[in-house]
BAVOTOR-655121 format. One record per residue (C-alpha): residue in three letters; x, y, z. Coordinates in steps of 0.05 Angstrom, whole numbers, padded with zeros to 5 digits, always signed. Example, Ala and Ser with C-alpha at 12.3 -4.5 7.8 and 13.67 -1.06 7.14 Angstrom:
residues 2
ALA+00246-00090+00156
SER+00273-00021+00143
END
This chain:
residues 265
MET-00111+00037+00165
VAL-00078-00016+00208
ARG-00117-00079+00203
LYS-00131-00147+00235
ARG-00141-00208+00197
LYS-00203-00230+00241
GLU-00270-00192+00235
LEU-00285-00187+00310
PRO-00240-00176+00368
GLU-00237-00224+00428
VAL-00260-00209+00500
ASN-00202-00177+00540
GLU-00167-00156+00477
LEU-00139-00088+00477
VAL-00158-00047+00417
MET-00147+00022+00389
GLY-00210+00063+00383
THR-00229+00131+00358
VAL-00289+00166+00399
ARG-00345+00185+00350
ARG-00408+00200+00388
ILE-00417+00216+00459
PHE-00481+00211+00501
GLU-00499+00218+00574
HIS-00508+00140+00579
GLY-00443+00125+00544
ALA-00405+00133+00477
PHE-00395+00099+00411
VAL-00323+00090+00383
THR-00297+00059+00318
LEU-00245+00007+00325
ASP-00187+00026+00280
GLU-00161-00045+00269
TYR-00226-00076+00250
GLY-00245-00030+00191
GLY-00282+00022+00232
LEU-00329-00029+00269
GLU-00370+00009+00317
ALA-00363-00009+00392
TYR-00401+00019+00452
ILE-00372+00040+00519
PRO-00420+00045+00577
LEU-00418+00105+00624
ASN-00394+00060+00682
GLU-00337+00033+00642
VAL-00309+00105+00627
SER-00266+00120+00688
HIS-00246+00098+00759
SER-00250+00172+00781
TRP-00312+00211+00793
PHE-00333+00258+00738
ARG-00393+00306+00730
SER-00400+00295+00651
ILE-00372+00241+00609
ARG-00348+00296+00562
GLU-00296+00309+00616
VAL-00262+00242+00600
LEU-00280+00232+00526
LYS-00276+00279+00466
VAL-00300+00267+00398
GLY-00241+00247+00352
GLN-00199+00225+00409
LYS-00159+00161+00399
ARG-00153+00118+00463
VAL-00138+00046+00481
PHE-00196+00002+00502
LYS-00208-00067+00529
VAL-00262-00107+00499
ILE-00312-00132+00553
ARG-00367-00166+00511
VAL-00376-00190+00441
ASN-00441-00212+00407
ARG-00418-00245+00343
ALA-00487-00257+00317
LYS-00501-00182+00317
ARG-00432-00159+00308
GLN-00439-00118+00373
VAL-00378-00101+00415
ASP-00375-00068+00486
VAL-00310-00039+00509
SER-00280-00008+00573
LEU-00233+00050+00587
ARG-00227+00041+00660
ARG-00204-00029+00656
VAL-00142-00015+00619
ALA-00079-00012+00663
PRO-00028+00037+00652
SER+00022-00019+00629
GLU-00029-00047+00582
ARG-00039+00023+00552
LYS+00036+00032+00540
ALA+00043-00035+00510
LYS-00015-00030+00463
LEU+00008+00040+00439
TYR+00078+00010+00425
GLU+00048-00046+00386
TRP+00002+00001+00347
LYS+00059+00046+00328
ARG+00098-00016+00301
ALA+00037-00037+00264
GLN+00033+00031+00231
ARG+00105+00030+00210
ALA+00096-00039+00182
GLU+00033-00017+00141
LYS+00071+00041+00115
LEU+00125-00001+00090
LEU+00077-00050+00059
GLU+00043+00009+00027
LEU+00108+00032-00003
ALA+00125-00040-00029
ALA+00055-00044-00061
GLN+00068+00023-00095
LYS+00138+00002-00124
LEU+00104-00062-00153
GLY+00040-00026-00175
LYS-00001-00072-00128
THR-00053-00056-00076
LEU-00046-00053+00000
ASP-00090-00112+00006
GLU-00043-00153-00038
ALA+00015-00131+00003
TYR-00015-00159+00065
GLU-00035-00223+00032
GLU+00033-00235-00001
VAL+00076-00208+00054
GLY+00043-00181+00117
TRP+00006-00241+00138
LYS+00060-00286+00122
LEU+00107-00246+00164
GLU+00057-00244+00223
ASP+00049-00319+00218
TYR+00123-00335+00223
TYR+00151-00278+00266
GLY+00086-00262+00307
GLU+00083-00193+00286
ILE+00093-00160+00216
PHE+00142-00107+00238
ALA+00185-00158+00273
GLY+00191-00193+00203
PHE+00218-00125+00175
GLU+00266-00124+00233
GLU+00291-00194+00219
THR+00296-00176+00145
ALA+00338-00111+00163
LEU+00386-00159+00202
HIS+00388-00221+00158
GLY+00368-00199+00090
LYS+00324-00239+00045
ASP+00335-00305+00078
ALA+00288-00279+00136
LEU+00231-00268+00081
GLU+00244-00335+00048
GLN+00237-00372+00113
ALA+00169-00334+00122
GLY+00145-00356+00054
VAL+00152-00287+00019
ARG+00170-00296-00055
GLU+00195-00250-00110
PRO+00182-00198-00135
TRP+00162-00178-00064
ALA+00224-00205-00028
SER+00273-00159-00064
VAL+00228-00098-00054
ILE+00217-00114+00023
GLU+00287-00124+00031
GLU+00306-00058+00002
LEU+00257-00022+00045
ALA+00276-00059+00108
LYS+00350-00040+00097
ALA+00331+00032+00081
TYR+00278+00048+00137
VAL+00287-00003+00196
LYS+00339+00016+00245
ILE+00359-00035+00291
SER+00378-00008+00361
ARG+00427-00044+00401
VAL+00441-00044+00477
LYS+00510-00049+00508
ILE+00535-00074+00577
SER+00608-00074+00603
SER+00649-00105+00658
ILE+00716-00096+00685
VAL+00754-00159+00697
SER+00819-00158+00740
VAL+00863-00218+00735
GLN+00930-00228+00766
CYS+00972-00292+00756
LEU+01036-00293+00800
GLN+01064-00353+00772
SER+01129-00357+00729
ASP+01086-00373+00668
GLY+01034-00322+00688
VAL+01032-00290+00621
LEU+01010-00355+00586
ARG+00956-00370+00642
LEU+00934-00298+00636
ARG+00923-00305+00561
GLU+00884-00373+00568
ILE+00837-00337+00621
LEU+00825-00275+00577
THR+00804-00318+00517
ALA+00765-00371+00557
TRP+00701-00343+00530
LYS+00717-00347+00460
GLY+00662-00380+00415
LEU+00608-00365+00470
GLU+00582-00309+00429
LYS+00561-00356+00372
LYS+00506-00382+00417
TYR+00470-00318+00414
ASP+00446-00284+00350
ASN+00463-00213+00331
THR+00513-00202+00388
ARG+00581-00169+00392
VAL+00635-00179+00441
ARG+00698-00133+00449
ALA+00754-00145+00497
PHE+00811-00094+00512
VAL+00862-00075+00562
VAL+00845-00017+00607
GLY+00912-00020+00642
PRO+00941-00086+00672
PRO+00913-00122+00711
ARG+00849-00091+00689
TYR+00810-00114+00629
ARG+00744-00089+00599
ILE+00690-00133+00565
ASP+00636-00101+00524
VAL+00576-00139+00504
GLU+00526-00115+00450
ALA+00458-00149+00437
LEU+00389-00129+00410
ASP+00361-00131+00482
TYR+00385-00128+00553
LYS+00364-00201+00570
THR+00408-00228+00516
ALA+00466-00184+00531
GLU+00464-00202+00608
ALA+00459-00276+00590
LEU+00521-00272+00548
MET+00560-00231+00597
LYS+00544-00278+00651
GLU+00571-00336+00609
ILE+00631-00296+00591
THR+00652-00278+00661
SER+00635-00349+00688
ALA+00679-00377+00634
MET+00738-00332+00654
THR+00728-00343+00729
GLU+00729-00419+00721
LYS+00791-00415+00681
ALA+00824-00368+00733
LYS+00812-00419+00789
GLU+00837-00475+00743
LYS+00903-00437+00731
GLY+00912-00413+00807
CYS+00900-00340+00788
SER+00860-00288+00825
ILE+00801-00255+00787
VAL+00751-00200+00805
VAL+00692-00181+00762
GLU+00661-00110+00768
ARG+00600-00093+00727
LEU+00599-00021+00700
ARG+00537+00020+00707
END
C-alpha cells in the first residue's frame, strides 16, 4: 500500500480513499496512504449536485479522491469532502497516486532482490529520494537518466544503489517531447556562404545550459533549414528553441543577412 511518512493528513490535502461504510448521514472511507486510517465524509460534502440517496454517488469499495476539511489530532479523527475536489485537483492527485504506486512496486522489487522488507526499502531508499527530489518516482526517473550518481546525491548507498539503478534502467521509460522550427536564411554578399555558416552555428553550446536536451539541425532545401529540439518537457524545449532562434536572428542581423523563423505545428 502506498504510504506517507506522517501519521495524519493536513487540512486541504488531497487524499486517496476507499469507501467502506455508507449511511444516510454520510460515509466512512479508509485513507489508503495513511495505513487505512478511517475518515468521515458528511452528507453535505458528498456532491454539488442534488441526489436522492448518498448511494447514488458513493459505492462500497470505490476509490475516490477526497479533500481533507478537518483534522482532530488528539482523537485521530479526519473529515473529508468529495464536492470540494476540483476536476484539475482530481486529475493531478490520480497522476501522483499512479506514480507513487509505480515507485512502491520498484521498491518492493528491490527489497525482494536484497532479501529485505518493504519498510527497509522505504527507509534506505524511498524517503531519501523523496527528501532530495520531492517525490520517490522522480528519484527513479533521475536514476534512469543519470545512473548511480543520482542515487548517491540523494544519500542512497550500496547495496541498494546498484539494485535501484538496475531496476530504474529496466522499468522507467523517460518520455521526451520534440518541437521544430524552419529557419530560412539568405546571404547575398560575395562571402555569403561563410556568413551563412556562422548564422547556422550561432546556437552551438546553448544546449549545454539545459539538462537532458538534444538539438538537431539539417537542410530542408536551401535556403530553408530545420531545427529540432528534444527535451523532457515542453517548457524546457520552448526555452531552448527560443534561445537558438534568437541567437541565429541576432547573428543574421550582424552579418547583414535576411532570416525568417517559422514554428512547425
